[in-house]
C-alpha positions in Angstrom: 45.9 4.2 -24.7 42.3 3.5 -26.0 40.2 0.7 -24.7 38.6 0.2 -28.2 41.9 -1.0 -29.8 42.0 -4.1 -27.5 40.3 -6.9 -28.4 37.0 -8.1 -26.7 38.5 -11.1 -25.6 41.9 -9.7 -24.6 39.9 -6.9 -22.7 38.0 -9.5 -20.7 41.1 -11.4 -20.1 43.4 -8.8 -19.1 40.5 -7.5 -16.4 40.6 -10.7 -14.9 44.5 -11.4 -14.9 45.0 -7.8 -13.4 42.6 -8.9 -10.7 44.4 -12.2 -10.2 47.7 -10.5 -10.2 46.7 -7.7 -7.5 45.3 -10.3 -5.1 48.2 -12.9 -5.9 51.2 -10.6 -5.2 49.7 -8.7 -2.6 51.4 -10.7 0.2 54.7 -10.9 1.8 56.2 -14.5 2.7 58.9 -15.3 5.1 60.4 -19.0 3.9 62.5 -20.9 6.5 61.3 -20.1 9.8 59.8 -23.4 11.9 57.5 -21.1 13.9 53.8 -21.5 13.7 52.8 -17.6 13.4 50.0 -15.1 13.3 50.7 -14.9 9.6 47.2 -14.7 7.8 46.7 -17.6 5.0 48.4 -17.0 2.1 50.7 -14.4 3.7 50.9 -11.2 4.8 49.2 -7.8 2.9 52.2 -6.9 0.9 50.5 -3.4 0.4 50.3 -2.4 3.8 53.8 -3.9 5.1 55.6 -2.4 2.1 59.0 -0.2 3.1 60.4 1.6 0.0 64.3 0.7 0.3 66.8 3.2 -0.2 69.8 2.6 -2.4 73.3 2.4 -2.5 75.0 5.5 -4.6 78.0 5.6 -6.9 80.4 6.3 -3.8 79.2 2.8 -1.9 77.2 4.8 0.6 73.5 4.5 1.1 71.2 7.6 -0.4 68.4 9.3 0.0 67.0 8.2 -3.0 64.6 4.9 -2.9 64.2 2.2 -5.1 60.6 3.2 -6.2 61.7 6.6 -7.0 64.9 5.2 -9.1 62.7 3.0 -11.0 60.2 5.8 -11.9 62.1 7.0 -14.5 63.7 3.9 -15.8 62.7 1.2 -18.3 65.4 -1.1 -17.7 67.1 -2.0 -14.3 69.4 -4.5 -12.7 68.3 -5.1 -9.3 71.0 -6.3 -6.8 70.8 -7.0 -3.2 72.2 -9.4 -0.6 70.3 -12.3 0.7 67.0 -11.2 2.4 67.3 -7.5 1.0 63.7 -7.1 -0.3 64.2 -7.9 -4.1 61.6 -10.0 -4.4 59.2 -7.8 -2.9 60.3 -5.0 -4.7 59.1 -6.9 -7.8 56.0 -8.2 -6.3 55.0 -4.7 -5.3 55.6 -3.2 -8.6 53.4 -6.1 -10.3 50.3 -5.1 -7.7 51.0 -1.4 -8.4 50.8 -1.8 -12.0 47.9 -4.0 -11.7 46.3 -1.3 -9.6 47.3 1.1 -11.7 45.5 0.0 -14.6 42.3 0.8 -12.6 43.3 4.1 -11.3 45.5 5.5 -13.6 47.1 7.0 -10.2 50.7 4.9 -10.2 53.5 5.3 -12.5 53.6 2.0 -14.1 49.8 2.3 -14.8 50.2 2.0 -18.6 51.7 -1.4 -17.6 50.7 -5.5 -18.0 53.1 -7.2 -15.4 54.6 -10.4 -15.8 56.3 -12.0 -12.8 59.0 -14.4 -14.0 60.5 -16.4 -11.4 63.6 -18.0 -12.9 63.4 -21.0 -10.5 60.3 -22.1 -11.9 61.1 -21.2 -15.4 64.0 -23.8 -15.5 61.9 -26.6 -14.6 60.4 -27.4 -17.7 64.0 -27.8 -19.4 64.0 -24.1 -21.3 63.0 -20.5 -21.4 59.4 -19.5 -22.1 58.5 -17.7 -25.2 55.7 -15.1 -23.9 52.7 -17.2 -24.5 54.2 -19.6 -21.9 54.6 -16.8 -19.5 51.9 -17.7 -17.2 51.8 -21.2 -17.7 55.7 -21.4 -16.8 55.2 -19.3 -13.5 52.4 -21.5 -12.4 49.6 -19.0 -12.6 46.1 -21.3 -12.7 44.6 -19.1 -15.3 47.3 -19.6 -17.6 44.9 -21.5 -19.8 42.3 -18.7 -20.2 44.4 -16.4 -21.8 43.3 -15.5 -25.4 45.9 -17.2 -28.1 48.2 -14.4 -29.1 47.5 -12.0 -26.2 51.0 -11.9 -24.6 52.9 -11.5 -27.7 50.1 -8.6 -28.7 50.7 -7.0 -25.4 54.8 -6.9 -25.6 54.6 -5.8 -29.1 52.3 -2.9 -27.9 55.3 -1.8 -25.5 52.7 -2.1 -22.4 54.4 -5.1 -21.0 56.4 -4.8 -17.9 58.9 -8.3 -17.5 60.0 -8.7 -13.7 62.6 -11.2 -13.8 63.4 -12.7 -10.3 66.2 -14.6 -9.1 69.1 -15.1 -11.4 71.3 -16.0 -8.8 68.9 -19.3 -8.2 70.1 -20.6 -11.2 72.8 -23.0 -11.6 76.1 -20.6 -12.8 76.9 -22.1 -16.0 73.3 -21.8 -17.3 73.2 -17.9 -16.6 74.8 -17.0 -20.0 71.8 -18.6 -21.6 69.6 -16.4 -19.3 71.3 -13.5 -20.6 70.7 -14.5 -24.6 67.0 -15.4 -23.7 66.9 -11.7 -22.0 68.6 -10.2 -25.4 66.0 -11.8 -27.4 63.1 -10.5 -25.7 64.8 -7.2 -25.8 65.4 -7.7 -29.6 61.9 -8.7 -30.4 60.0 -6.3 -27.7 62.4 -3.2 -27.2 59.7 -0.9 -25.9 58.6 -2.8 -23.0 59.8 -2.2 -19.5 62.2 -4.9 -17.8 63.3 -5.2 -13.9 66.2 -8.1 -13.6 66.5 -8.9 -9.9 69.5 -10.9 -8.5 71.7 -11.5 -5.5 74.8 -9.1 -5.4 77.2 -11.7 -6.1 75.5 -13.6 -8.6 76.4 -11.1 -11.6 78.1 -8.0 -11.6 76.6 -4.8 -12.0 77.7 -4.6 -16.1 76.0 -7.8 -16.5 73.4 -6.5 -18.9 75.0 -3.2 -19.4 75.2 -3.9 -23.0 71.3 -3.4 -23.4 71.3 0.0 -21.2 70.3 -1.3 -18.2 71.1 0.7 -15.3 72.2 -0.7 -12.1 70.7 -0.7 -8.8 71.8 -1.9 -5.4 69.5 -1.9 -2.7 70.7 -0.4 1.0 69.9 -1.7 4.5 66.8 -0.4 6.0 67.7 2.4 7.8 66.8 3.3 11.8 63.4 4.8 10.5 62.7 2.0 8.2 63.2 -0.1 10.9 60.6 1.1 13.0 58.0 1.6 10.1 58.0 -2.0 9.2 57.9 -3.1 12.7 54.9 -0.7 13.5 53.6 -1.8 10.1 53.9 -5.8 11.1 52.2 -5.4 14.4 49.4 -3.1 12.8 48.8 -5.9 10.3 49.0 -8.6 12.7 46.3 -7.2 15.6 43.8 -6.3 12.8 40.7 -7.8 13.4 42.4 -9.3 16.7 39.2 -10.2 19.7 39.4 -8.1 22.7 41.7 -5.1 23.4 43.9 -7.0 26.2 44.8 -9.1 23.2 45.6 -5.9 21.5 47.5 -4.6 23.8 49.8 -6.9 24.8 50.8 -7.3 21.1 51.3 -3.6 21.6 53.3 -4.1 24.2 55.6 -6.6 22.1 55.8 -4.2 19.3 57.5 -1.8 21.8 59.5 -4.1 23.4 61.0 -5.1 20.3 61.7 -1.3 19.0 63.4 -0.9 22.2 65.5 -4.0 22.1 66.6 -3.2 18.4 67.8 0.5 19.2 69.6 -0.6 22.4 71.5 -3.8 20.8 73.6 -3.5 18.0 73.5 -7.1 17.0 69.7 -6.7 16.7 69.7 -3.3 15.0 72.6 -4.8 12.3 70.1 -8.0 11.5 66.9 -5.7 11.4 68.4 -3.9 8.6 67.8 -6.7 6.5 64.1 -6.5 5.4 63.8 -10.6 5.4 65.6 -11.1 9.2 63.4 -7.7 10.1 60.5 -9.7 9.3 61.8 -12.5 11.0 62.4 -10.8 14.5 58.9 -9.7 14.2 57.5 -13.0 13.8 59.8 -15.0 16.6 59.7 -12.1 19.0 55.5 -12.7 18.3 55.7 -16.4 18.7 58.3 -16.6 21.8 57.4 -13.5 23.7 60.2 -12.3 26.3 63.1 -13.6 24.1 64.6 -10.6 23.9 67.1 -10.2 25.6 67.0 -13.3 27.6 66.7 -15.8 24.7 68.7 -14.3 22.0 70.2 -17.4 20.9 66.9 -18.7 19.8 66.8 -16.0 17.0 69.9 -17.3 16.0 69.0 -20.4 15.7 66.0 -19.6 13.7 67.8 -17.2 11.5 70.5 -19.9 10.9 67.9 -22.7 10.1 65.9 -20.5 7.8 69.0 -19.4 6.0 71.3 -22.5 5.3 68.3 -25.3 4.9 64.7 -24.4 5.3 64.2 -21.2 3.3 65.4 -23.2 0.2 64.0 -26.6 1.3 60.4 -24.6 1.2 61.5 -22.6 -1.9 62.6 -26.4 -3.8 65.9 -24.8 -4.5 69.1 -26.5 -5.0 72.1 -25.7 -6.9 75.4 -26.7 -8.1 74.2 -30.6 -7.9 73.8 -30.6 -4.6 70.8 -32.4 -3.4 71.8 -32.9 0.5 73.8 -30.3 2.3 72.0 -30.3 5.6 72.7 -27.2 8.4 75.4 -29.4 10.3 78.1 -29.1 7.8 77.4 -25.7 6.3 77.7 -24.8 9.9 81.0 -26.7 10.2 82.4 -25.1 7.2 81.3 -21.6 8.0 82.9 -22.0 11.3 86.1 -23.0 10.0 86.2 -20.0 7.8 84.8 -17.3 10.6 87.8 -19.0 13.1 90.5 -18.6 10.7 89.4 -14.9 9.7 89.3 -14.1 13.5 92.2 -15.7 14.6 94.5 -13.9 11.4 92.5 -10.6 12.0 90.8 -10.5 8.6 87.3 -9.8 7.4 88.1 -11.7 4.0 90.2 -14.3 2.5 91.2 -15.2 -0.7 89.2 -17.8 -2.6 92.3 -20.0 -2.8 92.7 -19.9 1.1 89.4 -20.7 1.9 89.0 -23.9 -0.9 92.0 -24.9 1.0 90.8 -25.0 4.7 87.7 -26.7 3.3 90.0 -29.4 1.5 91.4 -30.1 4.7 88.4 -30.7 6.6 86.5 -32.8 3.8 88.2 -36.0 5.0 86.4 -36.2 8.3 83.1 -35.3 6.5 83.0 -38.4 3.8 79.2 -37.6 2.9 80.1 -33.8 2.6 83.1 -34.7 0.3 80.7 -37.0 -1.8 78.5 -33.7 -2.6 81.2 -31.8 -4.6 84.9 -30.5 -4.1 86.0 -27.4 -2.2 85.0 -25.1 -5.0 81.5 -26.4 -5.7 81.0 -26.4 -1.8 81.8 -22.8 -0.8 80.0 -21.5 -4.2 77.1 -23.2 -3.0 77.0 -21.8 0.5 78.1 -18.3 -0.8 75.5 -18.2 -3.2 72.2 -20.0 -1.1 73.0 -18.9 2.7 73.7 -15.1 2.2 76.2 -15.2 5.2 79.5 -14.9 2.7 79.9 -12.5 0.0 82.9 -12.2 -2.9 84.7 -9.0 -3.7 85.7 -8.1 -7.2 89.5 -9.0 -6.3 88.0 -12.5 -5.7 88.2 -12.4 -1.8 85.6 -14.3 0.2 84.3 -12.8 3.8 80.8 -12.5 5.7 78.3 -10.4 4.9 77.6 -9.4 8.1 80.2 -9.0 10.8 77.9 -10.4 13.5 77.5 -13.7 11.8 81.4 -14.0 11.3 82.0 -13.2 14.9 78.7 -15.9 15.9 80.1 -18.6 13.9 83.7 -17.9 15.1 82.6 -17.8 18.7 81.0 -21.2 18.2 84.2 -22.8 16.8 86.7 -21.1 19.9 83.6 -22.8 22.2 83.8 -26.2 20.4 87.5 -26.2 20.8 88.0 -25.2 24.5 89.7 -22.1 23.4 88.5 -20.3 26.3 91.9 -18.9 27.6 92.3 -17.2 24.2 89.0 -15.5 24.5 89.8 -14.1 27.7 93.7 -13.2 26.6 91.9 -11.5 23.4 88.9 -9.9 25.7 90.2 -6.4 25.7 90.7 -6.2 21.9 88.1 -4.5 20.2 87.7 -6.4 17.3 87.5 -9.4 19.9 84.4 -8.4 22.2 81.6 -9.3 19.7 83.1 -12.7 19.5 83.3 -13.0 23.4 80.3 -11.8 23.8 78.5 -14.5 21.7 80.9 -17.1 23.1 78.9 -16.7 26.0 75.7 -17.7 24.4 77.1 -20.8 22.9 79.1 -21.6 26.0 77.4 -24.5 28.6 76.5 -23.5 32.1 79.8 -24.1 33.9 81.8 -23.1 30.8 80.0 -19.5 31.3 80.7 -19.2 34.9 84.6 -20.0 34.2 84.6 -17.3 31.8 82.7 -14.6 33.8 85.4 -15.3 36.5 88.2 -15.3 34.3 86.9 -11.9 32.8 86.4 -10.4 36.3 89.9 -11.8 37.5 91.8 -10.6 34.5 90.3 -7.2 35.2 91.8 -7.2 38.5 95.3 -7.8 37.2 95.4 -5.5 33.7 94.4 -2.2 35.5 94.5 -0.3 31.9 91.4 -3.0 30.7 89.5 -3.1 34.0 86.8 -0.7 32.7 86.6 -2.7 29.5 86.5 -5.9 30.6 84.0 -4.8 33.2 81.6 -3.4 30.7 82.0 -6.5 28.5 81.3 -8.7 31.4 78.2 -6.7 32.1 77.0 -7.0 28.3 77.5 -10.9 28.5 74.3 -11.0 31.3 72.5 -10.4 28.1 73.6 -13.3 26.1 73.1 -16.0 29.1 69.9 -17.5 30.3 71.0 -18.3 33.7 74.1 -16.5 35.9 75.7 -17.7 39.0 73.8 -15.0 41.7 77.3 -14.4 43.3 79.0 -13.6 39.8 75.8 -11.2 38.7 76.0 -9.3 42.0 79.6 -8.7 41.0 79.2 -7.9 37.8 76.4 -5.5 38.2 78.2 -3.9 41.1 81.2 -2.7 39.0 78.7 -1.4 36.6 76.8 0.8 39.0 80.0 2.5 39.6 80.6 3.1 35.8 77.1 3.3 34.0 75.8 6.4 33.7 78.9 8.6 33.4 78.7 11.3 36.6 81.7 13.5 35.5 83.5 14.7 32.5 86.8 12.1 33.6 83.9 9.5 33.7 82.5 9.9 30.4 85.6 10.4 28.5 87.3 7.1 30.1 83.8 5.1 28.8 84.3 6.6 25.6 87.6 5.0 25.0 85.9 1.7 25.3 83.8 2.3 22.1 80.4 1.2 20.8 79.8 -1.3 23.5 79.4 1.3 26.0 76.5 2.7 23.9 74.3 -0.9 24.4 74.8 -0.4 28.6 73.8 3.5 28.6 70.7 4.1 30.1 67.9 5.8 27.8 66.3 9.1 28.4 62.9 7.5 29.5 64.7 6.0 32.4 66.4 9.2 33.9 65.9 13.2 34.0 67.0 13.9 30.2 67.7 17.3 31.4 70.0 16.0 34.5 73.8 16.0 34.8 73.7 12.0 33.6 72.0 12.5 30.6 74.5 15.4 29.9 77.4 13.3 30.5 75.7 10.5 28.4 75.7 12.9 25.4 78.8 13.8 25.8 79.9 10.0 26.0 78.2 9.1 22.7 79.7 12.2 21.0 82.9 11.3 21.2 82.4 7.6 20.3 80.8 8.8 17.2 78.9 6.4 14.4 75.3 5.6 13.5 74.3 4.0 17.1 76.1 7.2 19.2 74.0 9.6 16.9 71.0 7.8 17.5 71.4 8.2 21.0 72.1 11.6 20.9 69.2 12.1 18.9 66.7 10.3 21.4 68.4 12.6 24.3 67.4 15.7 22.4 63.9 14.3 21.1 63.4 13.4 24.9 64.4 17.2 25.7 62.2 18.8 23.5 59.2 16.7 24.2 59.5 17.3 28.0 60.2 21.4 27.3 56.6 21.2 25.5 54.7 19.4 28.0 56.0 20.5 31.4 53.9 22.9 32.8 56.7 24.4 34.8 56.3 25.2 38.2 58.7 28.3 39.3 57.3 28.1 43.1 59.1 24.6 43.2 62.9 24.2 43.0 62.6 20.1 42.0 62.9 19.7 38.4 59.9 19.8 36.2 58.4 16.5 34.9 55.9 15.1 32.5 52.3 15.0 34.6 50.0 11.3 34.4 47.6 13.0 31.9 50.4 14.6 29.5 51.8 10.9 28.3 48.7 8.6 28.6 48.8 7.1 25.0 46.1 7.6 22.0 45.0 4.0 20.8 47.0 2.4 18.0 49.8 5.2 19.1 53.5 3.8 19.0 55.0 4.5 22.5 58.4 5.8 22.3 59.4 4.0 25.4 58.8 4.2 29.6 57.1 6.9 30.8 57.8 9.4 33.5 55.3 10.0 36.2 54.8 13.0 38.6 52.8 11.1 41.7 51.3 12.5 45.0 49.1 10.2 47.6 46.1 11.9 46.2 46.9 11.6 42.6 47.7 7.8 42.4 46.9 6.6 38.8 44.0 3.8 39.5 46.1 1.5 36.9 49.5 2.2 38.6 50.5 -1.9 38.4 50.1 -2.1 34.6 51.8 0.8 34.0 54.8 -0.4 36.6 56.1 -2.4 33.5 57.4 1.1 31.6 57.8 3.1 34.7 61.3 4.1 35.3 61.4 7.9 36.6 59.0 9.0 39.2 58.8 12.5 41.2 56.7 12.4 44.2 55.2 15.9 45.6 53.4 15.1 49.0 53.8 15.4 52.7 52.8 11.7 53.0 55.3 9.3 52.9 55.9 7.8 49.4 57.1 4.3 50.4 53.6 2.2 49.6 53.5 3.6 46.0 57.3 3.2 45.2 56.8 -0.5 46.2 54.6 -1.2 43.4 57.6 0.4 40.8 60.0 -2.6 40.9 61.8 -1.0 37.7 62.0 2.5 38.9 65.6 4.3 38.2 65.4 7.7 39.2 63.3 9.1 41.9 62.8 12.5 42.9 61.3 13.4 46.4 59.8 17.2 46.7 58.1 19.1 49.1 57.6 17.0 52.0 58.1 18.9 55.3 57.1 16.3 57.7 59.3 13.5 56.0 61.7 12.9 58.9 63.2 9.4 57.9 63.1 6.7 54.6 62.8 3.9 56.5 59.9 2.4 54.6 61.6 2.7 51.7 61.2 -0.7 49.9 64.3 -2.7 48.5 64.4 -1.4 44.9 67.4 -3.3 43.1 67.2 -0.5 39.9 67.3 2.8 41.8 70.4 4.2 40.9 69.4 8.2 41.1 67.8 10.0 44.0 67.1 13.5 44.7 65.2 15.0 47.5 64.4 18.6 48.1 62.1 20.5 49.8 62.1 18.1 52.8 63.7 20.1 55.9 63.1 17.7 58.6 65.0 14.7 56.9 67.9 13.5 59.4 68.0 9.8 58.5 69.1 8.1 55.3 70.4 4.8 56.8 67.7 3.2 54.6 69.5 3.9 51.1 71.2 0.9 52.3 69.1 -1.3 51.1 68.8 0.2 47.2 71.2 0.3 44.8 71.6 4.3 44.7 74.4 5.4 43.3 73.9 9.2 42.5 72.1 11.3 45.5 71.6 15.0 46.0 70.1 16.0 48.9 68.6 19.4 49.8 68.3 21.2 52.5 71.7 19.6 54.3 70.2 16.8 56.3 73.4 17.4 58.7 76.8 15.8 58.9 75.6 12.9 61.1 73.0 11.7 58.6 75.5 12.2 55.4 78.2 10.3 57.0 75.6 7.6 57.8 75.3 7.2 54.2 78.5 4.7 54.8 76.2 1.7 55.2 75.3 2.6 51.5 78.2 0.7 49.6 77.2 1.5 46.1 76.6 5.9 46.5 79.6 7.3 44.6 78.2 10.9 44.1 76.6 12.8 46.8 75.5 16.5 46.4 74.5 18.7 48.8 74.0 22.3 49.7 76.9 23.7 52.5 74.9 25.1 55.7 75.5 28.3 57.1 78.4 27.8 59.9 80.8 25.5 60.2 80.7 21.9 58.2 83.6 19.4 58.8 83.8 18.2 55.2 87.0 16.7 55.3 85.9 14.7 58.3 82.9 13.7 55.7 85.1 12.6 53.1 87.2 10.3 55.5 83.8 8.6 56.2 82.5 8.1 53.0 85.8 6.8 50.8 85.0 6.2 47.1 82.2 8.9 47.1 82.8 11.5 45.0 81.5 14.9 47.4 79.7 17.8 45.4 79.0 20.5 47.8 77.7 24.0 47.9 75.0 23.7 45.2 73.1 21.0 43.6 74.7 18.4 41.9 76.2 19.7 39.0 78.4 18.3 35.7 
């Protein structure tokens, strides 16, 4: 394309227009949340946050093909996706790429002049625009500066890139008119490029097939995409911030959010949606410590955004409905969700859903005035993003977690706690039961906890599942009676992590719920027997969450093997030394750190590091007790090569300590201090003597004890009688 072929006035305006487009659309907005965020004025920079989404293939499964790669070879594309899936962001990114590519000639869109046409604005003037009206109808401030006939000349030359956004934001009867308008544009300007974006349920993929439009459906974010988006969001947010302390605090928030998304299935499912992932970043930043203890504030923010505030801020309405607040919409969603849950279904016939709403309307006269059941359901389906309709005219929730959320809310409001307890050992109900803890009032939660624990004793075949469910429910509640929490943590310590093949296989039968409660490789020895049993459990469960957990253990083993300086003369397990895990500036921290310490090598910033340290190896003749008292999150401890150590009397109360290995301490003969800890898994070598081992009866949480058999006689059966319920592993160190 030669510049001389373009009139001077056109060339001057094009240069100004492209600069304007590059600035206007190089931003990301999150509509609907009611929080004061760190968002820069005008939104977050799109080019720094943009994540190229993957797409669904013909089989309905996500592919490795990204939207950018798919669009690169297409002139006409219908882009479909769920609410918040990134359709608008994709079109804006194309506009910025085209505008900047005109100057750099590096992007595949560099030959195009972009026109962003949001349908919700185009309809305000009472008619669909002609090319000369494109800029004005989109509300661009520089529309009046364009030379007469400029837009028509751009389109006639085939350089136009028409980015038509939000077919679903137009009333359904008017969509036929939009389709005809598109047909006229295609007939007049066949050489231009077109991308039309809509929510999946608004139009079928064949809607524009007559004009050879290829349908492209956006897939959810995968785990790598989520990490990339969260990391970029925090990098942009921290840019230009004052001091290093504030930036470090923001980085800790980032790492905490990444860990929570990996560990918690419901958060991971929400984070797979780009809009909700961005909302997670905003809410987590503004309300530090939100996860996991105040998770329901996040749900409230999501619901407020999706049900009302997002469309209010975008000035969108539909189906003639002008006042349909969060309360009435929530009631309709609860009604449908609870019916689906009680009937064991994930979707229902539209006629059935309409009938359910019709039965509710007499009690909501103000809502009945807004429209009939068909209109109300269609409005919620298109505007909220919670519902989707299949090709067989069946309606269900786009995300199963939201069906569970609304069903749990309905169950709590109706006082169906007996039903929840009776269904708690049904895998299809466990998410509903968990979310019921979030909706319930304090007294109701305490009663629900007690009922679950009582039923666990009454139904031995469901005991493991119910105990794990009660433990998982702790993450859905803000306040729990200390006595109840102690009972649950005691039972959990006997189950997680598994120590034997039998325990691992039993936990695998429970399913994905177990994965959320498993310790990560950062908090224990990734080469140890517990880690091997965790991996076995995950492999038996299968699925994306299990595969991710296995991947993290494998990565931790490789990292440790690469970083460890082995010491053949020392029999204790190798560990990562202090200097090998310190983080370079702006490097993403994968999780809590492991430390090898001695009295002479205590890091000066240990109190700051205590927030991430879960695994420690102590090598020194001095007692470790004073240092360990500064590590409240300690979960795994190895005490090695301390020949003068005789007892552990100074050992502080370490409520999270679960695994303890003692090696190379030949003078140790008193283990009674372990009664003050939560140690479940103990390996001690050399053997401190039968009397010292028998005294471990005071360590009520101990479940596995490993020790070498000494030369001569040893009363193994007597020790078993002294320690009922403890699995003894003699002769060699603890082995799976």
